[in-house]
N, C-alpha and C positions, 0 to 999 in steps of 0.2 A: 518558607520551606515548601518546595513544590512536591505535590503528589505523595504525601506521607501515607504509610500503610495504616489503615484504620485499626485502632487499638481494640475494638470490640470483636474483631474477627478471630477465629481460632488461632492459637499461638503455637501449634505443633510445628516441628522443624519442617515437615513436608509442606504444610499449608502456607507457612510463612515464606518459604523459599519460592513457592508458586506465585504468591502475591507479589514478591519482589521482582520475580522474572517478568510478570505481566506489566508491572509498573515501569520497568526499564525498557521493555519492548515498546510501550506506549510513548515513552520519552524519545526513543529513536525514531519512531514513526511520525511523531509530531514535529521533529526537527529540533527539539530541545537539546538532545544529544546528537550533534552533527558528525558526519563522516570526518575522521581524523582526530576527533576530540579525545583526549586521554580520559579514561575512566578509572577512578581510584576508589578502592573498597571503603576506606574510612569516610570519604566525602559523601559517597552514595548512602552509606549506612546512616550517617548523620541526617541527611536530607530526607530519608525515608523513615527515620525513627526506629531503626532496627539494629541488631548486632551485625558484625561483619560476616558471620557464618552464612546466613541466607543470601547475602549479597555475593559472596564468593561462589556459592552454588549456582546462583542465577547467572552470574557472569560466565561460569563454565558452560552452562546450557547455551547461552548466547554465542559463545565462541564455537561450539560444535555446530550451531546453525549458521555460522559465518557472519554474524552481525557485529561481533567484536573480534579483534585480532591482536596478536603479539606486536608490541611496538616499543622499542627502546627499553627493554627490561620490564615493561608493564603491559597494559592493555589499552587499546583505543578502539573507537567505533570504526568499523571496516571502511576502507576506501576502495571502491570498485574500479578495476581497470577498464579500458575501452572494450577489451575482448569479453570481460564478464558482463558488461552492459549489453553487448550484442547477444550473448547467451541468454540473459534474462528476458530480453524482449522477444527472442525467437521462441522461447517456451511460452511466454505470455500470449503471443499471437495465437498459438495453437489452442491454449486453454481458454482464452477469452472467446475464441471462435466456437469452441465446443459448448461453453456456457450459454452463449446466445442461441445456439442450435437447440440445446436442452430447454431453454426458456421458451422458445417458440413451440416446443412440443408439450411443455408441462405447465406453463403459466396459467394461473387462474385469472378471472376478471379483476380480482382485487390486486393481483400482482401488476397487471397492465395499468390499472389506475395509479398505483404507486409509481410506476415508471414514468407515466405521463406527468405526474405531479413533480417529481424530481427534475425531469427534463425541462418543464416549464420554469422552474426555479433557476436552472442553469441558463436558459435562454434570456431570462429577464434580469439576471444578476448584473450589477454595475460596479462591483467592488474590485478588490485587488487579486493578484494571481493566487495567493494562498486560499482565498475564498472560492475561486474557481476550482482549485485542486480539491477542496473538501467536497464540493458539489459533484465533481467528477467521480470521486470515490463513492459517494452516495448512489450515483447512477449505476455504477458497476456493481456495487453491493446489492442493489435491487435486482439486477440481472442474475447474480449468483443465487439469491433467494428464490427467484422464479425458476431457476434451473432444476432445483430439487435434487442436487447431487452433492452429498456431504464430503465425499472424497475429493472431488474436483475442487470444491470450495477450499478444502484444507491445502491443496497444492497451490491454489491462487493466493491464499493468505501468505504462504511461504514466499512466493514471488513478490508479492507486494511489500513484504518486509525488506526484501532485497532492494526494491525500487526506492524505499524510504531512505536508503543509504546515499542516494544521489543528491548532490547539492542542487538547490533551486527546484523549481517546477517548470515543466514545459510551457505552462501558462504565462511564464515570464516573457515568452515570445508573443508580441502583441497580437498577431493574427491567429494564434492557436485557439483562443477561446471561441472565436467565430467559426472556425473550421470544425472544431470538436463538437460544437452545438449541431452543426449540419450532419456530422457523422453519427452522433447520438440519435438524431431524428430518423435516419435511415435504418439504424438497428432497431429502434422502437417500432417503426412501421412494419418491419419484417416480422418481429415477434408478435405484434398484434394481429398480423395477417396469417399467423400460424405457418410461416414459410421458413422451415429450418435451414434450407440451403442458402437463401438470401440473408438470413440472420447471421449465419456463420461467416459468409463472405463479407458482409458489412462490418462485423466485429473485427475480423482479421485485417481488413483494410484500415480500420480505425487505429489499431495498434501499430501497423506499419507506418502510418502518418505520424503517430506519436514518436516512434523511433527516429524518423527523419528530423523531427523537431529537437529531440534529445541530442542527436549528433550535432545539430547546428549549435546548440548550447555548449557541448563539450569542446568542439573545435574552436569556437569563438573565444573561449577562455584558456585554450591550450592545455586542457587536462591531460593526464597520463592515460 
């Protein structure tokens, strides 16, 4: 039984619904619930150890956020179209650029040390694409933390939820981990140098390169 809701936490309808919502969101972001997969209240309720009511409420919230959609009389994890992918990456390029700019302006010495640590882990990693994807998320999360802008982070979290709906990771393309490591290094150097313009430019270029790789994946499998 994956990711059950802890029994010792408050059991009010509101808190239980929030716990279920976050659990389902994690399942989508981790790929356990993949794009196109049907989601059924009774199955999710059983796996989470809760009644169907908080599951129904959580699925309603996920539908409003675009993470699940109507499909054949029920609900399924959303499948993004090519145009939606382009829209997500267009916004991500802007927001990631701004995050890097703010990080260059606001990062503490501890923030930069954290960024260097995660970057070194990425560079030295010898594992699979999923492992690279996790370290990539950690690097970007460290930038968001250093940026010190909670509203921007909230918007980036929403975009990253949308990106989680995409099948595979761009690190499935063999050359992407090497080029991403180089791009991360340029962003990190600009942040450490307190150069907002260079940091923003490097971050935007990084996302543009990620989009190129994503489109390569999409067209190679003939996605819609």
